[in-house]
BAFI-601542 format. One line per 2 residues: for each residue x, y, z of N, C-alpha, C. Coordinates in Angstrom, 1 decimal, always signed. Example, Ala and Ser with C-alpha at 12.3 -4.5 7.8 and 13.67 -1.06 7.14 Angstrom:
<pts>
+13.2,-5.7,+7.8,+12.3,-4.5,+7.8,+13.2,-3.3,+7.8; +12.8,-2.2,+7.1,+13.7,-1.1,+7.1,+12.9,+0.0,+7.9
</pts>
This chain:
<pts>
-6.3,+18.8,+16.6,-6.6,+17.3,+16.6,-7.9,+17.1,+15.7; -7.8,+16.1,+14.9,-8.9,+15.8,+14.0,-10.0,+15.1,+14.8
-11.3,+15.6,+14.5,-12.4,+14.9,+15.2,-12.8,+13.6,+14.4; -13.2,+12.6,+15.1,-13.6,+11.4,+14.4,-14.9,+11.7,+13.5
-15.0,+11.0,+12.4,-16.1,+11.2,+11.5,-17.4,+10.7,+12.2; -18.5,+11.3,+11.9,-19.8,+10.8,+12.3,-20.0,+9.4,+11.6
-20.8,+8.6,+12.1,-21.0,+7.3,+11.4,-21.4,+7.4,+10.0; -22.4,+8.3,+9.7,-22.8,+8.4,+8.3,-21.7,+8.9,+7.4
-20.9,+9.8,+7.9,-19.8,+10.3,+7.1,-18.8,+9.3,+6.9; -18.5,+8.5,+7.9,-17.5,+7.4,+7.8,-18.0,+6.3,+6.8
-19.3,+6.1,+6.8,-19.9,+5.1,+5.9,-19.7,+5.6,+4.4; -20.0,+6.9,+4.2,-19.8,+7.5,+2.9,-18.4,+7.4,+2.4
-17.5,+7.7,+3.3,-16.0,+7.6,+3.0,-15.7,+6.2,+2.6; -16.1,+5.2,+3.3,-15.9,+3.8,+3.0,-16.5,+3.5,+1.6
-17.7,+3.9,+1.4,-18.3,+3.7,+0.1,-17.5,+4.3,-1.1; -16.9,+5.5,-0.8,-16.1,+6.1,-1.8,-14.8,+5.4,-2.0
-14.2,+4.8,-1.0,-12.9,+4.0,-1.2,-13.2,+2.8,-1.9; -14.3,+2.1,-1.6,-14.7,+0.9,-2.3,-14.9,+1.2,-3.8
-15.7,+2.3,-4.1,-16.0,+2.7,-5.4,-14.7,+3.1,-6.2; -13.8,+3.8,-5.5,-12.6,+4.2,-6.2,-11.7,+3.0,-6.6
-11.6,+2.0,-5.6,-10.9,+0.8,-5.9,-11.4,+0.1,-7.2; -12.8,+0.0,-7.3,-13.4,-0.6,-8.4,-13.3,+0.2,-9.7
-13.5,+1.5,-9.6,-13.4,+2.3,-10.8,-11.9,+2.3,-11.3; -11.0,+2.5,-10.4,-9.6,+2.4,-10.9,-9.2,+1.1,-11.5
-9.7,+0.0,-10.9,-9.5,-1.3,-11.4,-10.1,-1.5,-12.8; -11.3,-1.1,-12.9,-12.1,-1.3,-14.1,-11.8,-0.4,-15.3
-11.5,+0.9,-14.9,-11.3,+1.9,-16.0,-10.0,+2.6,-16.0; -9.1,+2.3,-15.0,-7.8,+2.8,-14.9,-7.8,+4.1,-14.1
-6.6,+4.5,-13.7,-6.3,+5.6,-12.8,-6.8,+6.9,-13.4; -7.0,+7.0,-14.7,-7.4,+8.3,-15.3,-8.9,+8.4,-15.5
-9.6,+7.4,-14.9,-11.1,+7.5,-15.1,-11.6,+8.8,-14.4; -12.7,+9.3,-15.0,-13.3,+10.5,-14.4,-13.7,+10.3,-12.9
-13.3,+11.2,-12.1,-13.6,+11.0,-10.6,-15.1,+11.0,-10.4; -15.9,+11.6,-11.2,-17.3,+11.6,-11.1,-17.9,+10.2,-11.1
-17.2,+9.3,-11.8,-17.7,+7.9,-11.8,-17.6,+7.3,-10.4; -16.6,+7.7,-9.7,-16.4,+7.2,-8.3,-17.6,+7.6,-7.5
-18.0,+8.9,-7.6,-19.2,+9.4,-6.8,-20.4,+8.6,-7.2; -20.6,+8.5,-8.5,-21.8,+7.8,-9.0,-21.8,+6.3,-8.5
-20.7,+5.6,-8.6,-20.7,+4.2,-8.1,-20.9,+4.1,-6.6; -20.4,+5.1,-5.9,-20.6,+5.1,-4.4,-22.0,+5.6,-4.0
-22.7,+6.1,-5.0,-24.1,+6.6,-4.6,-24.1,+7.9,-3.8; -23.1,+8.7,-4.1,-23.0,+10.0,-3.4,-22.8,+11.1,-4.4
-23.0,+12.4,-4.0,-22.8,+13.5,-4.9,-21.3,+13.9,-5.0; -21.1,+14.7,-6.1,-19.7,+15.1,-6.3,-19.2,+15.9,-5.1
-20.0,+16.7,-4.5,-19.5,+17.5,-3.4,-19.0,+16.6,-2.2; -19.7,+15.5,-2.0,-19.2,+14.5,-1.0,-17.9,+13.9,-1.4
-17.7,+13.6,-2.6,-16.4,+13.1,-3.1,-15.3,+14.1,-2.8; -15.5,+15.3,-3.3,-14.5,+16.3,-3.1,-14.3,+16.8,-1.7
-15.3,+16.7,-0.9,-15.2,+17.1,+0.5,-14.2,+16.1,+1.2; -14.3,+14.8,+0.8,-13.5,+13.8,+1.4,-12.1,+13.7,+0.7
-12.1,+13.9,-0.6,-10.8,+13.7,-1.3,-10.7,+14.9,-2.4; -9.9,+15.9,-2.1,-9.9,+17.1,-3.0,-9.4,+16.8,-4.4
-8.7,+15.6,-4.6,-8.2,+15.3,-5.9,-7.8,+13.9,-6.1; -7.3,+13.6,-7.3,-6.9,+12.2,-7.6,-5.8,+11.7,-6.7
-4.9,+12.5,-6.4,-3.7,+12.1,-5.6,-4.3,+11.6,-4.2; -5.1,+12.4,-3.6,-5.7,+12.1,-2.3,-6.5,+10.8,-2.3
-7.3,+10.6,-3.3,-8.1,+9.4,-3.3,-7.2,+8.2,-3.6; -6.2,+8.3,-4.5,-5.3,+7.2,-4.7,-4.5,+6.9,-3.5
-4.1,+7.9,-2.8,-3.4,+7.7,-1.5,-4.3,+7.0,-0.5; -5.5,+7.4,-0.4,-6.4,+6.8,+0.6,-6.7,+5.3,+0.2
-6.8,+5.0,-1.1,-7.0,+3.6,-1.4,-5.8,+2.8,-1.1; -4.6,+3.3,-1.3,-3.4,+2.5,-0.9,-3.3,+2.4,+0.6
-3.5,+3.4,+1.3,-3.5,+3.3,+2.8,-4.5,+2.3,+3.3; -5.7,+2.3,+2.7,-6.7,+1.3,+3.1,-6.2,-0.1,+2.9
-5.5,-0.3,+1.7,-5.0,-1.7,+1.4,-3.8,-2.0,+2.4; -3.0,-1.1,+2.7,-1.9,-1.3,+3.7,-2.5,-1.6,+5.0
-3.5,-0.9,+5.4,-4.2,-1.2,+6.7,-4.7,-2.6,+6.8; -5.2,-3.1,+5.6,-5.6,-4.5,+5.6,-4.4,-5.5,+5.8
-3.2,-5.1,+5.4,-2.0,-5.9,+5.8,-1.8,-5.9,+7.3; -2.0,-4.7,+7.9,-1.9,-4.6,+9.4,-2.8,-5.7,+10.0
-4.0,-5.7,+9.6,-5.0,-6.7,+10.1,-4.6,-8.1,+9.8; -4.1,-8.4,+8.6,-3.7,-9.7,+8.2,-2.5,-10.2,+9.0
-1.7,-9.4,+9.5,-0.5,-9.8,+10.2,-0.6,-9.5,+11.7; -1.8,-9.2,+12.2,-2.0,-8.9,+13.6,-1.6,-10.0,+14.5
-1.7,-11.2,+14.1,-1.4,-12.4,+14.9,-0.3,-13.2,+14.2; +0.6,-12.5,+13.6,+1.7,-13.3,+12.9,+2.5,-14.1,+13.9
+2.9,-15.2,+13.4,+3.9,-16.0,+14.1,+4.7,-16.8,+13.1; +5.8,-17.2,+13.5,+6.6,-18.0,+12.6,+7.8,-17.3,+12.1
+8.8,-18.0,+11.7,+10.0,-17.3,+11.2,+9.9,-16.6,+9.9; +8.9,-16.9,+9.1,+8.8,-16.3,+7.7,+7.8,-15.2,+7.7
+7.3,-14.7,+8.8,+6.3,-13.7,+8.8,+6.7,-12.4,+8.0; +7.9,-12.0,+8.2,+8.3,-10.8,+7.4,+8.5,-11.0,+5.9
+8.9,-12.2,+5.6,+9.0,-12.6,+4.2,+7.6,-12.6,+3.6; +6.7,-13.2,+4.3,+5.3,-13.3,+3.8,+4.7,-11.8,+3.7
+5.0,-11.0,+4.6,+4.6,-9.6,+4.6,+5.1,-8.9,+3.3; +6.4,-9.0,+3.1,+7.0,-8.4,+1.9,+6.4,-8.9,+0.6
+6.1,-10.2,+0.6,+5.5,-10.8,-0.6,+4.2,-10.2,-0.9; +3.4,-10.1,+0.2,+2.0,-9.5,+0.0,+2.1,-8.0,-0.3
+3.1,-7.3,+0.3,+3.2,-5.9,+0.0,+3.6,-5.7,-1.5; +4.5,-6.5,-2.0,+4.9,-6.4,-3.4,+3.7,-6.7,-4.3
+2.9,-7.7,-4.0,+1.7,-8.0,-4.8,+0.7,-6.9,-4.8; +0.6,-6.3,-3.6,-0.3,-5.1,-3.5,+0.1,-4.0,-4.4
+1.4,-3.7,-4.4,+1.9,-2.6,-5.1,+2.0,-2.9,-6.6; +2.2,-4.1,-7.0,+2.1,-4.5,-8.4,+0.6,-4.4,-8.9
-0.3,-4.8,-8.1,-1.7,-4.8,-8.4,-2.2,-3.3,-8.5; -1.6,-2.4,-7.7,-2.0,-1.0,-7.7,-0.9,-0.1,-8.3
-0.2,-0.6,-9.3,+0.9,+0.2,-9.8,+0.5,+1.6,-10.3; -0.6,+1.7,-10.9,-1.1,+3.0,-11.4,-1.3,+4.0,-10.2
-1.9,+3.5,-9.1,-2.1,+4.3,-8.0,-0.8,+4.8,-7.4; +0.2,+3.9,-7.4,+1.5,+4.2,-7.0,+2.1,+5.4,-7.8
+1.9,+5.3,-9.1,+2.4,+6.4,-10.0,+1.8,+7.8,-9.6; +0.6,+7.8,-9.3,-0.1,+9.0,-8.9,+0.5,+9.5,-7.5
+0.7,+8.6,-6.6,+1.2,+8.9,-5.3,+2.7,+9.4,-5.4; +3.5,+8.8,-6.3,+4.9,+9.2,-6.4,+4.9,+10.6,-7.0
+3.9,+11.1,-7.7,+3.9,+12.4,-8.2,+3.2,+13.4,-7.3; +3.0,+13.0,-6.0,+2.4,+13.9,-5.0,+3.1,+15.2,-4.9
+2.4,+16.3,-4.9,+3.0,+17.6,-4.9,+3.8,+17.9,-3.6; +3.6,+17.2,-2.5,+4.3,+17.5,-1.3,+4.6,+16.2,-0.5
+5.7,+16.1,+0.2,+6.0,+15.0,+1.0,+5.1,+14.8,+2.1; +4.5,+15.9,+2.6,+3.5,+15.8,+3.7,+2.3,+14.9,+3.4
+1.9,+14.9,+2.1,+0.8,+14.1,+1.7,+1.1,+12.6,+1.9; +2.4,+12.2,+1.8,+2.8,+10.8,+1.9,+3.0,+10.3,+3.3
+3.0,+11.2,+4.3,+3.2,+10.9,+5.7,+2.3,+9.8,+6.2; +1.0,+9.9,+5.9,+0.1,+8.8,+6.4,+0.4,+7.4,+5.7
+0.7,+7.4,+4.5,+1.1,+6.2,+3.8,+2.3,+5.6,+4.4; +3.3,+6.4,+4.7,+4.6,+5.9,+5.3,+4.3,+5.4,+6.7
+3.5,+6.1,+7.4,+3.1,+5.6,+8.8,+2.4,+4.3,+8.7; +1.5,+4.1,+7.8,+0.7,+2.9,+7.6,+1.7,+1.7,+7.3
+2.7,+2.0,+6.4,+3.6,+0.9,+6.1,+4.5,+0.5,+7.3; +4.9,+1.5,+8.1,+5.6,+1.1,+9.3,+4.7,+0.3,+10.3
+3.5,+0.7,+10.4,+2.6,-0.1,+11.3,+2.4,-1.5,+10.8; +2.3,-1.6,+9.5,+2.1,-2.9,+8.9,+3.3,-3.8,+9.0
+4.5,-3.2,+8.9,+5.8,-4.0,+8.9,+6.2,-4.4,+10.3; +5.8,-3.6,+11.3,+6.4,-3.8,+12.7,+6.3,-5.2,+13.2
+5.1,-5.7,+13.3,+4.9,-7.0,+13.9,+5.5,-8.2,+13.2; +5.3,-8.3,+11.8,+5.9,-9.4,+11.1,+7.5,-9.3,+11.2
+8.0,-8.1,+11.2,+9.5,-7.9,+11.3,+9.9,-8.4,+12.7; +9.2,-8.1,+13.7,+9.6,-8.5,+15.1,+9.5,-10.0,+15.2
+8.5,-10.6,+14.6,+8.3,-12.1,+14.6,+9.5,-12.8,+14.0; +9.9,-12.3,+12.8,+11.0,-12.9,+12.1,+12.3,-12.6,+12.7
+12.5,-11.4,+13.3,+13.8,-11.2,+14.0,+13.9,-12.0,+15.2; +12.8,-12.2,+15.9,+12.8,-13.1,+17.1,+13.2,-14.5,+16.8
+12.8,-14.9,+15.6,+13.1,-16.3,+15.1,+14.5,-16.4,+14.5; +15.1,-15.3,+14.3,+16.5,-15.3,+13.8,+16.6,-15.4,+12.3
+15.4,-15.2,+11.6,+15.5,-15.3,+10.1,+15.7,-14.0,+9.4; +15.6,-12.8,+10.2,+15.8,-11.5,+9.6,+16.8,-10.8,+10.5
+17.7,-10.1,+9.8,+18.8,-9.4,+10.5,+18.2,-8.4,+11.6; +18.9,-8.3,+12.7,+18.5,-7.5,+13.8,+18.6,-6.0,+13.6
+19.4,-5.6,+12.7,+19.6,-4.1,+12.5,+18.5,-3.5,+11.6; +17.6,-4.4,+11.1,+16.6,-3.9,+10.2,+15.5,-3.3,+11.1
+14.9,-2.1,+10.6,+13.8,-1.5,+11.3,+12.6,-1.4,+10.4; +11.5,-1.2,+11.0,+10.2,-1.1,+10.2,+10.3,+0.1,+9.2
+11.1,+1.1,+9.6,+11.2,+2.3,+8.7,+12.0,+1.9,+7.4; +12.8,+0.9,+7.5,+13.5,+0.4,+6.4,+12.6,-0.2,+5.3
+11.4,-0.4,+5.6,+10.5,-0.9,+4.6,+10.4,+0.0,+3.4; +10.6,+1.3,+3.5,+10.6,+2.1,+2.3,+11.7,+1.8,+1.4
+12.8,+1.4,+1.9,+14.0,+1.0,+1.0,+13.7,-0.3,+0.4; +13.2,-1.2,+1.2,+12.8,-2.6,+0.7,+11.7,-2.5,-0.4
+10.8,-1.6,-0.1,+9.7,-1.4,-1.1,+10.3,-1.0,-2.4; +11.2,-0.1,-2.4,+11.8,+0.4,-3.7,+12.5,-0.7,-4.4
+13.2,-1.6,-3.6,+13.9,-2.7,-4.2,+12.8,-3.7,-4.8; +11.7,-3.9,-4.1,+10.7,-4.9,-4.6,+10.0,-4.5,-5.9
+9.9,-3.2,-6.1,+9.1,-2.7,-7.3,+10.0,-2.1,-8.4; +11.3,-1.9,-8.1,+12.2,-1.3,-9.1,+12.2,-2.1,-10.4
+12.2,-1.4,-11.5,+12.2,-2.1,-12.8,+11.0,-2.6,-13.3; +9.9,-2.5,-12.5,+8.6,-3.1,-13.0,+7.8,-2.2,-13.8
+8.1,-0.9,-13.8,+7.3,+0.1,-14.5,+7.5,-0.2,-16.0; +6.4,-0.2,-16.7,+6.3,-0.4,-18.2,+6.8,-1.8,-18.6
+6.9,-2.7,-17.7,+7.3,-4.1,-18.1,+6.0,-4.8,-18.6; +6.2,-5.8,-19.5,+5.1,-6.6,-20.0,+4.8,-7.5,-18.8
+3.5,-8.1,-18.8,+3.2,-9.0,-17.7,+4.1,-10.1,-17.4; +4.6,-10.7,-18.5,+5.6,-11.8,-18.3,+6.9,-11.3,-17.7
+7.4,-10.2,-18.3,+8.6,-9.6,-17.8,+8.4,-9.2,-16.3; +7.3,-8.6,-16.0,+7.0,-8.1,-14.7,+7.1,-9.2,-13.7
+6.5,-10.4,-14.0,+6.5,-11.5,-13.1,+7.9,-12.0,-12.8; +8.7,-12.1,-13.9,+10.1,-12.5,-13.7,+10.9,-11.5,-12.9
+10.7,-10.2,-13.2,+11.4,-9.2,-12.5,+11.0,-9.2,-11.0; +9.7,-9.3,-10.8,+9.2,-9.3,-9.4,+9.8,-10.5,-8.6
+9.8,-11.6,-9.2,+10.4,-12.8,-8.5,+11.9,-12.6,-8.2; +12.6,-12.0,-9.1,+14.0,-11.8,-8.9,+14.2,-10.7,-7.9
+13.4,-9.6,-7.9,+13.5,-8.6,-6.9,+13.2,-9.1,-5.5; +12.3,-10.0,-5.4,+11.9,-10.6,-4.1,+13.1,-11.4,-3.6
+13.7,-12.2,-4.5,+14.8,-13.1,-4.1,+16.0,-12.2,-3.6; +16.3,-11.2,-4.3,+17.4,-10.3,-3.9,+17.1,-9.5,-2.6
+15.8,-9.1,-2.5,+15.4,-8.4,-1.2,+15.4,-9.3,+0.0; +14.9,-10.5,-0.2,+14.9,-11.5,+0.9,+16.4,-11.8,+1.3
+17.3,-11.9,+0.3,+18.7,-12.2,+0.6,+19.3,-11.0,+1.4; +18.9,-9.8,+1.1,+19.4,-8.6,+1.8,+19.0,-8.5,+3.2
+17.8,-9.1,+3.6,+17.3,-8.9,+5.0,+17.7,-10.1,+5.8; +18.2,-11.2,+5.2,+18.6,-12.3,+6.1,+19.9,-12.0,+6.9
+20.0,-12.6,+8.1,+21.2,-12.4,+8.9,+22.5,-12.9,+8.1; +23.5,-12.2,+8.4,+24.8,-12.6,+7.8,+25.5,-13.5,+8.9
+26.3,-14.5,+8.3,+27.0,-15.4,+9.3,+28.1,-14.6,+10.0
</pts>
């Protein structure tokens, strides 16, 4: 069992995640990892103690963003909660597409288990809200979000911004149609 981090270590980890998000946004996914340590105000050893490589830090940034969706939908209500969740999830993945590329190239499926678990946590409550309202089919499960996610971002890689917006809108329409109950 993993011990919880001391408060100072947890603060440094948070600083590293914030810095990584900013560096990746400003300089791209291939930015030198040392820039993350510098921006976070910590040494290289602290960076590598927390995140052994680019894949791990990219994964941690995505998990952190997914956890923010968990918080955003903690009190969801209404028939469109799951549709709103999918819309925000798609926007998150489009915004972080380079991070997704690094994660997809992860050397082992075990590295992706925390990301998958975070997605299931994030999807569970909005899915239940929409299923209870009858706007989402009852056979859908939170683990199906992996399939839906693939549908939402398929075809967006290497698209121009205009093309990406059109494709994203169409992918969302098709995905929403797929999750609605059948008569």
